[in-house]
N, C-alpha and C positions, 0 to 999 in steps of 0.2 A: 726947440724941438730938433732932434737929429734927423738926418736923411732917412735912416732905417725906419724910424717911427712914422715919418711922413709917408714913406713908401708902403708900409704896412697898413696904415689907415686908408690910403688910396686903393690898395688891393682889396680890402674888406668892402669898401664902397662899390667897387666894380663888380665883385662877385655877388654881393647882395643885390645890386641892380640887375644883374643877369638872372638871378633866381626869380626876382619879381617879374622880369620880362617874359620868361618862359612859362611861368605858372599863373600869372595874374593879369587881368586887364588893367593897365596902368591908369586909365581914365576913371574907372569906378572902384578899383581896389578889390574887385570880386573875381572869381575864377572866369576865364575867358568863355565867351559864347561858343559852343562847339560848332554851330552852323556857320558863324562868321569865320571861325578858325579854318574850317574846311574850305570855305570860299576863298580866303586869303591864300591858302596853299595852292589852290588851282590857279588863281590869278598870278601869283608869284612865278609858278612854273610856266605859264603862258607867256609872261614877259620875257623870261629867260629863253624860251623857244624862239621868240621873235629876234632877240639879240643874237642868239647863236646862228640863226638862219642868215642874218645880215653879215655877221662875222665870216661865216663860211663862204658866203657869196663873194665877199671882197678878198678873201684869202685863198681862192682856188680850192675850196672844199676842205681845207685844213681846220682843225679844231684849236681853240685857244688852249694854251698849256695850263692855265689856271683861271680861277674865277676872277682874280684881280686883273688879269689880262683882258678878260671879257668886259669887266667894268670900265677899264681905261678906254676900251674901244667905244663903249656906249657914251662915255663922257665926251669923247673927241668927235663923235659923229652925230650931227643934229637929226638925221633921218631915222635914228634908232632911239627908242625910249631909254633914258638914262637909268642905270641900275644904281640905287643908293646902297650905302653900307648895311642898311637894315633889310635889304631885299633878299636876304637869305634866311630870315627868321620868321617863323610862324608860331603863334601861341599853341600850346599843347604838344607840339612835335619838336620844337627847338630849331636848330640850324640845319638848313639844307646844304648838302655837300655836292660839289661838282668835280667830276673826273672825266677827262676825254676818253672815248672808247679806244681800246687797243686793237691791233689787227687781229688778234686771236679771239676777241669777244664776239658773241653771237650778234646777229643783226638787231635784235631787240634788247640789247644791253642797256641798262639804265646809265645815263650820264649825270643825273641829278636826283637826289632823294634825301629825306630826313632819316635820322637814326631810328626813330620810333614812329609808329602809326598813330593816327587820331584814335582816341579811346571810344569804346562802346558808349552809346547814350541810350539809357533805358527809358521806357515810357514814364511820363510825369517828371522827368528831369528837365532842366532848362534847355530850350532849343530855340534860338532866335529870340523873338519878343514874347514867346509863350512857352508852354511845356510841350515836350514831345508826346505826340499821341500814339506813336509806335516806337519800337526799338530801331535805332540806327546803328548798324554793326560797326565795329572797329574797321578803319580803312586807312590805307596809305596811298599817297600820290607820288608819282615819280615822272621824270622826263626821260624818254628813251632816245636812242640814237637816231631815230626817224623824226625827232623833235615833236613827238606826240605826248600829251599828258595822259598817263595811264593810271587807272585806279586798281589797287591790289588789296587782297586780303592780307592780314598780318603775316601769315605763313609764306605767301608768295613774296611779300616785301622782304622778309628775312633772307630768303634765298637770292632774290634778284639784286638786292642792294648790298650784299656782302662785299663785293669788290670795291665799293666806294669807301668802305670804312676799314680796310686793311692797310697796314703800314707799307706793304710792298707795292701798293699801287702808286703810280707816278703823281 
């Protein structure tokens, strides 16, 4: 088998695995539980807030240039919970992106958010171990420059997270 064919097969497997990770619960093969997905998003952002606080404390208030720099910091320092390679992914919303704030950004600028919000959950749809008794609106979570986890409507998320997903951002 040629290298090109092997690389193609590997690429298909990686992309297929990513699609499954984003849209399915790998343990059960069913769509992810929306309640657990929202809880994972909040926990993921809280872990990042702890890591960023420790990093900034040790680096005289400066922000890490990239998520990988923050991850290396957590791996090298025992007093900070380690960030794994999957600690930027949550079911239903995909990958969270980190960007340090710029001097021109407002004080409440987001430093971390996912590209899309958690979807609306209607009554009688799965919610945790039961069915939702009421509607749960679509919601997005982000981490602001004050290292607070914020909950946003999809419209607010679209406006506040835009700088994280533009190519001109560092």
